[in-house]
N, CA, C and O atoms as a GROMACS GRO file, in nm:
protein
  624
    1MET      N    1  10.539   5.095  13.985
    1MET     CA    2  10.572   4.989  14.068
    1MET      C    3  10.664   4.882  14.009
    1MET      O    4  10.742   4.818  14.079
    2ASN      N    5  10.652   4.866  13.877
    2ASN     CA    6  10.725   4.764  13.806
    2ASN      C    7  10.874   4.798  13.815
    2ASN      O    8  10.956   4.708  13.835
    3LYS      N    9  10.911   4.928  13.802
    3LYS     CA   10  11.051   4.965  13.814
    3LYS      C   11  11.111   4.936  13.950
    3LYS      O   12  11.228   4.900  13.959
    4LEU      N   13  11.031   4.950  14.059
    4LEU     CA   14  11.077   4.929  14.190
    4LEU      C   15  11.104   4.786  14.208
    4LEU      O   16  11.201   4.751  14.275
    5ARG      N   17  11.022   4.695  14.150
    5ARG     CA   18  11.039   4.550  14.166
    5ARG      C   19  11.175   4.515  14.097
    5ARG      O   20  11.254   4.436  14.149
    6ILE      N   21  11.199   4.574  13.984
    6ILE     CA   22  11.330   4.542  13.919
    6ILE      C   23  11.449   4.586  14.000
    6ILE      O   24  11.550   4.518  14.011
    7ILE      N   25  11.433   4.703  14.058
    7ILE     CA   26  11.544   4.752  14.148
    7ILE      C   27  11.568   4.652  14.262
    7ILE      O   28  11.683   4.618  14.292
    8ASN      N   29  11.459   4.606  14.325
    8ASN     CA   30  11.478   4.512  14.436
    8ASN      C   31  11.532   4.376  14.394
    8ASN      O   32  11.603   4.313  14.472
    9GLN      N   33  11.500   4.328  14.272
    9GLN     CA   34  11.546   4.204  14.218
    9GLN      C   35  11.694   4.212  14.187
    9GLN      O   36  11.766   4.112  14.196
   10ALA      N   37  11.741   4.334  14.149
   10ALA     CA   38  11.880   4.350  14.103
   10ALA      C   39  11.970   4.370  14.229
   10ALA      O   40  12.089   4.398  14.214
   11ARG      N   41  11.919   4.358  14.344
   11ARG     CA   42  11.996   4.368  14.473
   11ARG      C   43  12.067   4.507  14.473
   11ARG      O   44  12.190   4.519  14.482
   12LEU      N   45  11.984   4.608  14.464
   12LEU     CA   46  12.036   4.750  14.473
   12LEU      C   47  11.996   4.810  14.605
   12LEU      O   48  11.894   4.770  14.661
   13PHE      N   49  12.072   4.905  14.656
   13PHE     CA   50  12.039   4.975  14.770
   13PHE      C   51  12.053   5.124  14.753
   13PHE      O   52  12.110   5.175  14.657
   14VAL      N   53  11.997   5.191  14.854
   14VAL     CA   54  11.993   5.339  14.853
   14VAL      C   55  12.102   5.394  14.941
   14VAL      O   56  12.128   5.343  15.050
   15SER      N   57  12.167   5.501  14.891
   15SER     CA   58  12.266   5.571  14.967
   15SER      C   59  12.272   5.712  14.926
   15SER      O   60  12.224   5.746  14.818
   16THR      N   61  12.331   5.802  15.012
   16THR     CA   62  12.339   5.939  14.982
   16THR      C   63  12.472   5.981  14.935
   16THR      O   64  12.496   6.100  14.913
   17GLY      N   65  12.563   5.886  14.916
   17GLY     CA   66  12.698   5.912  14.864
   17GLY      C   67  12.703   5.940  14.718
   17GLY      O   68  12.600   5.953  14.651
   18PRO      N   69  12.827   5.948  14.667
   18PRO     CA   70  12.851   5.978  14.520
   18PRO      C   71  12.776   5.873  14.437
   18PRO      O   72  12.753   5.761  14.482
   19ALA      N   73  12.740   5.910  14.320
   19ALA     CA   74  12.646   5.823  14.239
   19ALA      C   75  12.721   5.725  14.148
   19ALA      O   76  12.813   5.764  14.076
   20LEU      N   77  12.683   5.599  14.154
   20LEU     CA   78  12.723   5.510  14.045
   20LEU      C   79  12.607   5.513  13.943
   20LEU      O   80  12.634   5.519  13.823
   21ARG      N   81  12.483   5.509  13.982
   21ARG     CA   82  12.369   5.510  13.903
   21ARG      C   83  12.256   5.598  13.968
   21ARG      O   84  12.225   5.583  14.086
   22ARG      N   85  12.201   5.685  13.890
   22ARG     CA   86  12.095   5.767  13.942
   22ARG      C   87  11.958   5.715  13.895
   22ARG      O   88  11.935   5.684  13.778
   23LEU      N   89  11.871   5.708  13.995
   23LEU     CA   90  11.733   5.659  13.975
   23LEU      C   91  11.659   5.752  13.875
   23LEU      O   92  11.674   5.873  13.889
   24PRO      N   93  11.585   5.709  13.781
   24PRO     CA   94  11.504   5.793  13.701
   24PRO      C   95  11.388   5.845  13.788
   24PRO      O   96  11.344   5.778  13.881
   25ALA      N   97  11.340   5.967  13.754
   25ALA     CA   98  11.230   6.026  13.830
   25ALA      C   99  11.106   5.948  13.804
   25ALA      O  100  11.059   5.951  13.690
   26LEU      N  101  11.046   5.880  13.898
   26LEU     CA  102  10.928   5.812  13.879
   26LEU      C  103  10.804   5.887  13.921
   26LEU      O  104  10.725   5.929  13.837
   27ASP      N  105  10.786   5.903  14.046
   27ASP     CA  106  10.672   5.983  14.100
   27ASP      C  107  10.710   6.043  14.238
   27ASP      O  108  10.804   5.996  14.301
   28GLU      N  109  10.641   6.140  14.281
   28GLU     CA  110  10.671   6.201  14.417
   28GLU      C  111  10.649   6.105  14.531
   28GLU      O  112  10.716   6.118  14.633
   29SER      N  113  10.556   6.007  14.519
   29SER     CA  114  10.534   5.919  14.628
   29SER      C  115  10.643   5.813  14.651
   29SER      O  116  10.648   5.749  14.756
   30ASN      N  117  10.730   5.795  14.552
   30ASN     CA  118  10.834   5.701  14.555
   30ASN      C  119  10.954   5.757  14.648
   30ASN      O  120  11.016   5.859  14.619
   31PRO      N  121  10.979   5.681  14.760
   31PRO     CA  122  11.080   5.729  14.852
   31PRO      C  123  11.218   5.731  14.791
   31PRO      O  124  11.302   5.809  14.838
   32LEU      N  125  11.249   5.653  14.692
   32LEU     CA  126  11.381   5.644  14.640
   32LEU      C  127  11.412   5.767  14.554
   32LEU      O  128  11.525   5.814  14.555
   33THR      N  129  11.317   5.817  14.484
   33THR     CA  130  11.341   5.930  14.399
   33THR      C  131  11.299   6.064  14.462
   33THR      O  132  11.351   6.168  14.425
   34ALA      N  133  11.207   6.061  14.554
   34ALA     CA  134  11.158   6.184  14.618
   34ALA      C  135  11.268   6.251  14.698
   34ALA      O  136  11.270   6.374  14.708
   35VAL      N  137  11.360   6.171  14.757
   35VAL     CA  138  11.471   6.231  14.829
   35VAL      C  139  11.591   6.260  14.742
   35VAL      O  140  11.681   6.332  14.783
   36GLY      N  141  11.594   6.204  14.619
   36GLY     CA  142  11.707   6.223  14.529
   36GLY      C  143  11.822   6.146  14.573
   36GLY      O  144  11.934   6.198  14.570
   37ARG      N  145  11.805   6.020  14.617
   37ARG     CA  146  11.914   5.936  14.660
   37ARG      C  147  11.972   5.858  14.538
   37ARG      O  148  11.916   5.860  14.429
   38PHE      N  149  12.085   5.788  14.562
   38PHE     CA  150  12.158   5.713  14.463
   38PHE      C  151  12.153   5.565  14.501
   38PHE      O  152  12.138   5.533  14.619
   39ILE      N  153  12.164   5.475  14.404
   39ILE     CA  154  12.162   5.336  14.428
   39ILE      C  155  12.296   5.265  14.394
   39ILE      O  156  12.366   5.305  14.301
   40TYR      N  157  12.329   5.164  14.468
   40TYR     CA  158  12.445   5.084  14.439
   40TYR      C  159  12.408   4.934  14.460
   40TYR      O  160  12.317   4.900  14.537
   41PRO      N  161  12.482   4.847  14.389
   41PRO     CA  162  12.457   4.707  14.411
   41PRO      C  163  12.509   4.661  14.540
   41PRO      O  164  12.621   4.699  14.573
   42ILE      N  165  12.443   4.585  14.615
   42ILE     CA  166  12.493   4.536  14.744
   42ILE      C  167  12.598   4.421  14.722
   42ILE      O  168  12.566   4.322  14.657
   43PRO      N  169  12.714   4.435  14.773
   43PRO     CA  170  12.815   4.335  14.752
   43PRO      C  171  12.782   4.209  14.827
   43PRO      O  172  12.717   4.214  14.932
   44LYS      N  173  12.827   4.093  14.776
   44LYS     CA  174  12.802   3.972  14.850
   44LYS      C  175  12.910   3.948  14.953
   44LYS      O  176  13.022   3.994  14.932
   45PRO      N  177  12.885   3.884  15.057
   45PRO     CA  178  12.988   3.852  15.159
   45PRO      C  179  13.096   3.771  15.091
   45PRO      O  180  13.070   3.691  15.002
   46THR      N  181  13.225   3.794  15.137
   46THR     CA  182  13.343   3.723  15.085
   46THR      C  183  13.386   3.628  15.189
   46THR      O  184  13.330   3.627  15.298
   47LYS      N  185  13.486   3.545  15.160
   47LYS     CA  186  13.542   3.445  15.245
   47LYS      C  187  13.606   3.512  15.369
   47LYS      O  188  13.599   3.465  15.482
   48GLU      N  189  13.671   3.628  15.336
   48GLU     CA  190  13.742   3.698  15.448
   48GLU      C  191  13.646   3.780  15.534
   48GLU      O  192  13.669   3.806  15.652
   49ILE      N  193  13.535   3.820  15.466
   49ILE     CA  194  13.440   3.912  15.542
   49ILE      C  195  13.305   3.845  15.512
   49ILE      O  196  13.237   3.881  15.416
   50PRO      N  197  13.265   3.743  15.600
   50PRO     CA  198  13.135   3.678  15.580
   50PRO      C  199  13.019   3.753  15.640
   50PRO      O  200  12.905   3.729  15.599
   51ASP      N  201  13.041   3.843  15.735
   51ASP     CA  202  12.931   3.912  15.801
   51ASP      C  203  12.964   4.049  15.850
   51ASP      O  204  13.081   4.088  15.843
   52VAL      N  205  12.872   4.121  15.898
   52VAL     CA  206  12.890   4.260  15.941
   52VAL      C  207  12.988   4.273  16.054
   52VAL      O  208  13.067   4.368  16.056
   53LYS      N  209  12.986   4.179  16.153
   53LYS     CA  210  13.073   4.179  16.261
   53LYS      C  211  13.216   4.177  16.216
   53LYS      O  212  13.298   4.258  16.260
   54THR      N  213  13.247   4.083  16.128
   54THR     CA  214  13.385   4.072  16.075
   54THR      C  215  13.428   4.202  16.006
   54THR      O  216  13.540   4.251  16.023
   55PHE      N  217  13.334   4.255  15.925
   55PHE     CA  218  13.363   4.388  15.854
   55PHE      C  219  13.406   4.490  15.956
   55PHE      O  220  13.512   4.551  15.943
   56LEU      N  221  13.323   4.511  16.060
   56LEU     CA  222  13.344   4.610  16.166
   56LEU      C  223  13.480   4.585  16.238
   56LEU      O  224  13.554   4.679  16.264
   57GLU      N  225  13.510   4.458  16.268
   57GLU     CA  226  13.629   4.425  16.342
   57GLU      C  227  13.754   4.458  16.255
   57GLU      O  228  13.854   4.506  16.309
   58LYS      N  229  13.748   4.434  16.121
   58LYS     CA  230  13.857   4.466  16.043
   58LYS      C  231  13.889   4.608  16.020
   58LYS      O  232  14.006   4.644  16.008
   59ILE      N  233  13.784   4.694  16.014
   59ILE     CA  234  13.808   4.836  16.001
   59ILE      C  235  13.849   4.903  16.133
   59ILE      O  236  13.905   5.013  16.132
   60GLY      N  237  13.824   4.841  16.241
   60GLY     CA  238  13.878   4.889  16.367
   60GLY      C  239  13.806   5.008  16.425
   60GLY      O  240  13.689   5.031  16.395
   61ARG      N  241  13.875   5.084  16.507
   61ARG     CA  242  13.826   5.208  16.584
   61ARG      C  243  13.706   5.179  16.664
   61ARG      O  244  13.619   5.264  16.677
   62ASN      N  245  13.697   5.054  16.721
   62ASN     CA  246  13.586   5.013  16.814
   62ASN      C  247  13.453   5.026  16.740
   62ASN      O  248  13.352   5.058  16.803
   63THR      N  249  13.448   5.002  16.607
   63THR     CA  250  13.319   5.004  16.548
   63THR      C  251  13.233   4.882  16.572
   63THR      O  252  13.114   4.880  16.542
   64VAL      N  253  13.299   4.774  16.629
   64VAL     CA  254  13.218   4.654  16.667
   64VAL      C  255  13.119   4.681  16.773
   64VAL      O  256  13.019   4.609  16.782
   65GLU      N  257  13.141   4.783  16.856
   65GLU     CA  258  13.048   4.819  16.958
   65GLU      C  259  12.914   4.853  16.899
   65GLU      O  260  12.815   4.838  16.971
   66ASN      N  261  12.898   4.898  16.773
   66ASN     CA  262  12.781   4.931  16.711
   66ASN      C  263  12.715   4.821  16.625
   66ASN      O  264  12.625   4.845  16.544
   67GLU      N  265  12.764   4.704  16.650
   67GLU     CA  266  12.715   4.586  16.565
   67GLU      C  267  12.566   4.567  16.580
   67GLU      O  268  12.500   4.527  16.484
   68GLU      N  269  12.513   4.593  16.695
   68GLU     CA  270  12.364   4.571  16.719
   68GLU      C  271  12.280   4.658  16.632
   68GLU      O  272  12.164   4.627  16.607
   69ALA      N  273  12.337   4.769  16.584
   69ALA     CA  274  12.251   4.859  16.503
   69ALA      C  275  12.227   4.797  16.361
   69ALA      O  276  12.135   4.841  16.292
   70PHE      N  277  12.300   4.702  16.320
   70PHE     CA  278  12.293   4.644  16.192
   70PHE      C  279  12.247   4.497  16.207
   70PHE      O  280  12.323   4.413  16.254
   71GLU      N  281  12.126   4.467  16.167
   71GLU     CA  282  12.063   4.334  16.186
   71GLU      C  283  12.120   4.237  16.082
   71GLU      O  284  12.138   4.119  16.113
   72SER      N  285  12.147   4.280  15.966
   72SER     CA  286  12.190   4.184  15.861
   72SER      C  287  12.280   4.254  15.759
   72SER      O  288  12.288   4.376  15.756
   73TRP      N  289  12.346   4.174  15.677
   73TRP     CA  290  12.434   4.225  15.576
   73TRP      C  291  12.366   4.330  15.484
   73TRP      O  292  12.419   4.438  15.458
   74ASN      N  293  12.249   4.293  15.438
   74ASN     CA  294  12.167   4.382  15.353
   74ASN      C  295  12.136   4.511  15.414
   74ASN      O  296  12.153   4.617  15.354
   75GLU      N  297  12.089   4.501  15.539
   75GLU     CA  298  12.056   4.618  15.614
   75GLU      C  299  12.174   4.710  15.633
   75GLU      O  300  12.163   4.833  15.625
   76PHE      N  301  12.288   4.650  15.658
   76PHE     CA  302  12.411   4.727  15.680
   76PHE      C  303  12.445   4.810  15.555
   76PHE      O  304  12.488   4.924  15.570
   77PHE      N  305  12.429   4.758  15.437
   77PHE     CA  306  12.455   4.833  15.313
   77PHE      C  307  12.346   4.919  15.265
   77PHE      O  308  12.366   5.005  15.179
   78ARG      N  309  12.223   4.895  15.321
   78ARG     CA  310  12.110   4.982  15.276
   78ARG      C  311  12.088   5.101  15.372
   78ARG      O  312  12.027   5.201  15.334
   79MET      N  313  12.139   5.093  15.499
   79MET     CA  314  12.109   5.192  15.595
   79MET      C  315  12.177   5.324  15.563
   79MET      O  316  12.295   5.328  15.527
   80SER      N  317  12.097   5.435  15.576
   80SER     CA  318  12.148   5.562  15.549
   80SER      C  319  12.212   5.620  15.675
   80SER      O  320  12.203   5.560  15.782
   81ALA      N  321  12.276   5.733  15.661
   81ALA     CA  322  12.348   5.804  15.774
   81ALA      C  323  12.235   5.842  15.881
   81ALA      O  324  12.258   5.827  16.001
   82GLU      N  325  12.120   5.888  15.840
   82GLU     CA  326  12.015   5.927  15.923
   82GLU      C  327  11.968   5.807  16.010
   82GLU      O  328  11.946   5.817  16.131
   83GLU      N  329  11.952   5.692  15.937
   83GLU     CA  330  11.907   5.576  16.016
   83GLU      C  331  12.015   5.528  16.117
   83GLU      O  332  11.984   5.478  16.225
   84MET      N  333  12.139   5.545  16.076
   84MET     CA  334  12.249   5.510  16.173
   84MET      C  335  12.242   5.595  16.294
   84MET      O  336  12.263   5.549  16.406
   85LYS      N  337  12.211   5.724  16.270
   85LYS     CA  338  12.202   5.825  16.379
   85LYS      C  339  12.091   5.788  16.473
   85LYS      O  340  12.106   5.795  16.595
   86GLU      N  341  11.979   5.748  16.415
   86GLU     CA  342  11.863   5.709  16.499
   86GLU      C  343  11.899   5.589  16.585
   86GLU      O  344  11.857   5.580  16.700
   87LYS      N  345  11.979   5.495  16.527
   87LYS     CA  346  12.016   5.378  16.602
   87LYS      C  347  12.126   5.404  16.705
   87LYS      O  348  12.165   5.312  16.778
   88GLY      N  349  12.175   5.525  16.711
   88GLY     CA  350  12.272   5.569  16.819
   88GLY      C  351  12.421   5.551  16.779
   88GLY      O  352  12.507   5.543  16.866
   89VAL      N  353  12.449   5.546  16.648
   89VAL     CA  354  12.593   5.542  16.607
   89VAL      C  355  12.648   5.684  16.608
   89VAL      O  356  12.593   5.775  16.547
   90GLU      N  357  12.762   5.699  16.681
   90GLU     CA  358  12.820   5.835  16.696
   90GLU      C  359  12.867   5.895  16.557
   90GLU      O  360  12.897   5.821  16.463
   91THR      N  361  12.870   6.022  16.548
   91THR     CA  362  12.903   6.091  16.421
   91THR      C  363  13.030   6.046  16.357
   91THR      O  364  13.030   6.009  16.239
   92ASP      N  365  13.148   6.048  16.435
   92ASP     CA  366  13.277   6.015  16.381
   92ASP      C  367  13.278   5.866  16.333
   92ASP      O  368  13.328   5.834  16.226
   93ILE      N  369  13.221   5.778  16.418
   93ILE     CA  370  13.219   5.640  16.386
   93ILE      C  371  13.126   5.618  16.260
   93ILE      O  372  13.159   5.540  16.170
   94ARG      N  373  13.014   5.686  16.259
   94ARG     CA  374  12.922   5.676  16.142
   94ARG      C  375  12.990   5.715  16.014
   94ARG      O  376  12.977   5.644  15.914
   95ARG      N  377  13.064   5.826  16.013
   95ARG     CA  378  13.132   5.869  15.887
   95ARG      C  379  13.241   5.775  15.853
   95ARG      O  380  13.264   5.749  15.735
   96TYR      N  381  13.313   5.720  15.952
   96TYR     CA  382  13.412   5.621  15.919
   96TYR      C  383  13.352   5.494  15.861
   96TYR      O  384  13.405   5.442  15.762
   97ILE      N  385  13.249   5.443  15.915
   97ILE     CA  386  13.180   5.320  15.860
   97ILE      C  387  13.132   5.344  15.721
   97ILE      O  388  13.154   5.259  15.635
   98ILE      N  389  13.067   5.456  15.694
   98ILE     CA  390  13.011   5.492  15.564
   98ILE      C  391  13.126   5.507  15.457
   98ILE      O  392  13.109   5.471  15.341
   99ASN      N  393  13.242   5.561  15.503
   99ASN     CA  394  13.353   5.572  15.413
   99ASN      C  395  13.404   5.431  15.374
   99ASN      O  396  13.425   5.404  15.256
  100TRP      N  397  13.423   5.342  15.471
  100TRP     CA  398  13.472   5.208  15.447
  100TRP      C  399  13.369   5.129  15.370
  100TRP      O  400  13.408   5.048  15.286
  101ARG      N  401  13.242   5.148  15.393
  101ARG     CA  402  13.136   5.084  15.323
  101ARG      C  403  13.137   5.120  15.171
  101ARG      O  404  13.117   5.035  15.084
  102TYR      N  405  13.160   5.243  15.147
  102TYR     CA  406  13.166   5.292  15.006
  102TYR      C  407  13.295   5.231  14.934
  102TYR      O  408  13.288   5.188  14.819
  103LYS      N  409  13.405   5.231  15.004
  103LYS     CA  410  13.526   5.171  14.948
  103LYS      C  411  13.501   5.022  14.916
  103LYS      O  412  13.539   4.973  14.809
  104PHE      N  413  13.438   4.954  15.008
  104PHE     CA  414  13.411   4.812  14.987
  104PHE      C  415  13.321   4.790  14.866
  104PHE      O  416  13.342   4.697  14.788
  105ILE      N  417  13.218   4.876  14.851
  105ILE     CA  418  13.127   4.860  14.743
  105ILE      C  419  13.187   4.892  14.608
  105ILE      O  420  13.165   4.820  14.511
  106SER      N  421  13.261   5.000  14.602
  106SER     CA  422  13.325   5.040  14.472
  106SER      C  423  13.434   4.954  14.431
  106SER      O  424  13.467   4.951  14.312
  107SER      N  425  13.502   4.874  14.527
  107SER     CA  426  13.601   4.780  14.483
  107SER      C  427  13.546   4.643  14.473
  107SER      O  428  13.621   4.548  14.448
  108LYS      N  429  13.411   4.626  14.491
  108LYS     CA  430  13.340   4.501  14.470
  108LYS      C  431  13.396   4.397  14.573
  108LYS      O  432  13.406   4.279  14.539
  109GLY      N  433  13.430   4.437  14.689
  109GLY     CA  434  13.481   4.348  14.796
  109GLY      C  435  13.623   4.315  14.791
  109GLY      O  436  13.671   4.234  14.871
  110LYS      N  437  13.694   4.375  14.701
  110LYS     CA  438  13.844   4.344  14.685
  110LYS      C  439  13.935   4.435  14.763
  110LYS      O  440  14.056   4.418  14.758
  111VAL      N  441  13.883   4.532  14.837
  111VAL     CA  442  13.963   4.625  14.909
  111VAL      C  443  14.007   4.561  15.036
  111VAL      O  444  13.930   4.489  15.099
  112LYS      N  445  14.134   4.586  15.078
  112LYS     CA  446  14.183   4.531  15.200
  112LYS      C  447  14.138   4.616  15.317
  112LYS      O  448  14.179   4.731  15.328
  113LEU      N  449  14.060   4.565  15.400
  113LEU     CA  450  14.005   4.640  15.515
  113LEU      C  451  14.117   4.652  15.626
  113LEU      O  452  14.177   4.553  15.666
  114ALA      N  453  14.140   4.773  15.671
  114ALA     CA  454  14.241   4.788  15.778
  114ALA      C  455  14.205   4.903  15.862
  114ALA      O  456  14.131   4.992  15.818
  115ASN      N  457  14.257   4.907  15.987
  115ASN     CA  458  14.227   5.008  16.076
  115ASN      C  459  14.313   5.133  16.043
  115ASN      O  460  14.435   5.128  16.052
  116LEU      N  461  14.247   5.246  16.005
  116LEU     CA  462  14.319   5.366  15.976
  116LEU      C  463  14.338   5.442  16.109
  116LEU      O  464  14.242   5.489  16.170
  117LYS      N  465  14.464   5.454  16.152
  117LYS     CA  466  14.487   5.516  16.277
  117LYS      C  467  14.464   5.667  16.268
  117LYS      O  468  14.490   5.725  16.163
  118LEU      N  469  14.419   5.730  16.371
  118LEU     CA  470  14.396   5.876  16.377
  118LEU      C  471  14.535   5.927  16.395
  118LEU      O  472  14.616   5.871  16.468
  119GLY      N  473  14.563   6.040  16.324
  119GLY     CA  474  14.692   6.108  16.333
  119GLY      C  475  14.710   6.187  16.465
  119GLY      O  476  14.613   6.230  16.527
  120LYS      N  477  14.831   6.204  16.503
  120LYS     CA  478  14.857   6.284  16.631
  120LYS      C  479  14.887   6.422  16.587
  120LYS      O  480  14.951   6.445  16.484
  121LYS      N  481  14.839   6.519  16.669
  121LYS     CA  482  14.865   6.663  16.636
  121LYS      C  483  15.011   6.694  16.681
  121LYS      O  484  15.060   6.655  16.786
  122LYS      N  485  15.078   6.773  16.582
  122LYS     CA  486  15.206   6.827  16.612
  122LYS      C  487  15.190   6.974  16.633
  122LYS      O  488  15.113   7.038  16.561
  123ASN      N  489  15.260   7.032  16.729
  123ASN     CA  490  15.261   7.174  16.757
  123ASN      C  491  15.124   7.228  16.775
  123ASN      O  492  15.093   7.337  16.728
  124GLY      N  493  15.039   7.153  16.844
  124GLY     CA  494  14.898   7.200  16.876
  124GLY      C  495  14.803   7.203  16.753
  124GLY      O  496  14.699   7.269  16.756
  125GLY      N  497  14.838   7.135  16.653
  125GLY     CA  498  14.752   7.122  16.528
  125GLY      C  499  14.795   7.223  16.419
  125GLY      O  500  14.868   7.318  16.445
  126GLU      N  501  14.747   7.197  16.302
  126GLU     CA  502  14.790   7.276  16.188
  126GLU      C  503  14.763   7.422  16.201
  126GLU      O  504  14.848   7.504  16.166
  127ARG      N  505  14.646   7.459  16.252
  127ARG     CA  506  14.604   7.596  16.257
  127ARG      C  507  14.680   7.668  16.377
  127ARG      O  508  14.697   7.790  16.376
  128ASN      N  509  14.722   7.593  16.472
  128ASN     CA  510  14.790   7.657  16.592
  128ASN      C  511  14.939   7.651  16.584
  128ASN      O  512  15.007   7.689  16.679
  129ARG      N  513  14.994   7.601  16.470
  129ARG     CA  514  15.139   7.577  16.459
  129ARG      C  515  15.222   7.706  16.488
  129ARG      O  516  15.315   7.702  16.568
  130ARG      N  517  15.188   7.813  16.426
  130ARG     CA  518  15.272   7.937  16.449
  130ARG      C  519  15.261   7.984  16.588
  130ARG      O  520  15.361   8.019  16.652
  131GLU      N  521  15.145   7.986  16.635
  131GLU     CA  522  15.134   8.031  16.780
  131GLU      C  523  15.211   7.939  16.872
  131GLU      O  524  15.275   7.988  16.966
  132HIS      N  525  15.208   7.812  16.852
  132HIS     CA  526  15.279   7.715  16.938
  132HIS      C  527  15.434   7.735  16.926
  132HIS      O  528  15.507   7.733  17.024
  133GLU      N  529  15.476   7.752  16.802
  133GLU     CA  530  15.625   7.766  16.774
  133GLU      C  531  15.672   7.902  16.842
  133GLU      O  532  15.779   7.908  16.902
  134GLY      N  533  15.590   8.004  16.831
  134GLY     CA  534  15.626   8.135  16.893
  134GLY      C  535  15.635   8.125  17.043
  134GLY      O  536  15.725   8.184  17.103
  135ARG      N  537  15.543   8.049  17.106
  135ARG     CA  538  15.548   8.022  17.252
  135ARG      C  539  15.679   7.948  17.289
  135ARG      O  540  15.744   7.983  17.387
  136LEU      N  541  15.718   7.845  17.210
  136LEU     CA  542  15.844   7.776  17.236
  136LEU      C  543  15.969   7.866  17.222
  136LEU      O  544  16.064   7.856  17.300
  137LYS      N  545  15.967   7.952  17.122
  137LYS     CA  546  16.080   8.045  17.105
  137LYS      C  547  16.090   8.140  17.222
  137LYS      O  548  16.200   8.168  17.270
  138ASN      N  549  15.974   8.190  17.269
  138ASN     CA  550  15.974   8.281  17.387
  138ASN      C  551  16.027   8.210  17.510
  138ASN      O  552  16.102   8.271  17.587
  139GLN      N  553  15.990   8.080  17.534
  139GLN     CA  554  16.034   8.004  17.648
  139GLN      C  555  16.186   7.988  17.643
  139GLN      O  556  16.256   8.005  17.743
  140LYS      N  557  16.237   7.955  17.518
  140LYS     CA  558  16.382   7.936  17.506
  140LYS      C  559  16.454   8.062  17.526
  140LYS      O  560  16.562   8.060  17.586
  141ARG      N  561  16.400   8.180  17.478
  141ARG     CA  562  16.465   8.312  17.507
  141ARG      C  563  16.467   8.338  17.658
  141ARG      O  564  16.568   8.382  17.713
  142ALA      N  565  16.359   8.313  17.723
  142ALA     CA  566  16.347   8.336  17.868
  142ALA      C  567  16.448   8.250  17.943
  142ALA      O  568  16.509   8.299  18.038
  143GLU      N  569  16.468   8.129  17.906
  143GLU     CA  570  16.568   8.044  17.963
  143GLU      C  571  16.708   8.092  17.939
  143GLU      O  572  16.790   8.091  18.031
  144LEU      N  573  16.735   8.130  17.827
  144LEU     CA  574  16.869   8.189  17.783
  144LEU      C  575  16.895   8.319  17.867
  144LEU      O  576  17.005   8.337  17.919
  145ARG      N  577  16.797   8.407  17.878
  145ARG     CA  578  16.807   8.526  17.946
  145ARG      C  579  16.837   8.501  18.098
  145ARG      O  580  16.919   8.569  18.160
  146LYS      N  581  16.764   8.398  18.151
  146LYS     CA  582  16.781   8.367  18.291
  146LYS      C  583  16.926   8.313  18.314
  146LYS      O  584  16.992   8.352  18.411
  147LYS      N  585  16.975   8.224  18.224
  147LYS     CA  586  17.111   8.174  18.237
  147LYS      C  587  17.211   8.280  18.229
  147LYS      O  588  17.309   8.280  18.304
  148TYR      N  589  17.188   8.376  18.136
  148TYR     CA  590  17.283   8.488  18.124
  148TYR      C  591  17.288   8.576  18.240
  148TYR      O  592  17.396   8.619  18.281
  149GLU      N  593  17.164   8.608  18.302
  149GLU     CA  594  17.163   8.693  18.422
  149GLU      C  595  17.232   8.618  18.531
  149GLU      O  596  17.307   8.679  18.606
  150GLU      N  597  17.212   8.488  18.545
  150GLU     CA  598  17.278   8.414  18.651
  150GLU      C  599  17.432   8.419  18.635
  150GLU      O  600  17.506   8.439  18.732
  151SER      N  601  17.476   8.400  18.513
  151SER     CA  602  17.622   8.400  18.485
  151SER      C  603  17.679   8.538  18.512
  151SER      O  604  17.795   8.549  18.554
  152MET      N  605  17.602   8.645  18.490
  152MET     CA  606  17.650   8.784  18.513
  152MET      C  607  17.656   8.804  18.662
  152MET      O  608  17.747   8.872  18.709
  153ASN      N  609  17.560   8.749  18.742
  153ASN     CA  610  17.558   8.772  18.889
  153ASN      C  611  17.670   8.701  18.952
  153ASN      O  612  17.728   8.754  19.046
  154THR      N  613  17.707   8.578  18.906
  154THR     CA  614  17.809   8.501  18.968
  154THR      C  615  17.947   8.558  18.938
  154THR      O  616  18.037   8.552  19.022
  155SER      N  617  17.963   8.613  18.818
  155SER     CA  618  18.095   8.668  18.781
  155SER      C  619  18.121   8.801  18.839
  155SER      O  620  18.236   8.845  18.842
  156ALA      N  621  18.018   8.871  18.886
  156ALA     CA  622  18.032   9.011  18.934
  156ALA      C  623  18.072   9.010  19.079
  156ALA      O  624  18.089   9.117  19.138
   0.00000   0.00000   0.00000
């Protein structure tokens, strides 16, 4: 129990992402080590980002709609993906928030938060590119064939 008290005093939180520090194996009843999670220091709010709502507004993609799921700054940085799922945060938004949260923690609050726009698919997406380009070539050939046949009919 003494080690857990030290962890709580050091303002550390639990996450399932890449490790900064791994907890030592204490005992099976300890929820921090039983699941094999990692711990990170919780960053302090900055002047630009004083609360969770501002954080979510800055990263964009309508993440502010999920503000009710996070009661406080500490809870926002302690919450696991499973807990976010239980609170009703959708998968793509959840992954986006977790990614920005990790960037914010690892840069110690110095990262510039911005809305990363979703890319647009070209040619039906990367996997469908060849098929899409083939269809376009066939359409152009059909148009050229039609024009050629029309020109042959008018000249004859």
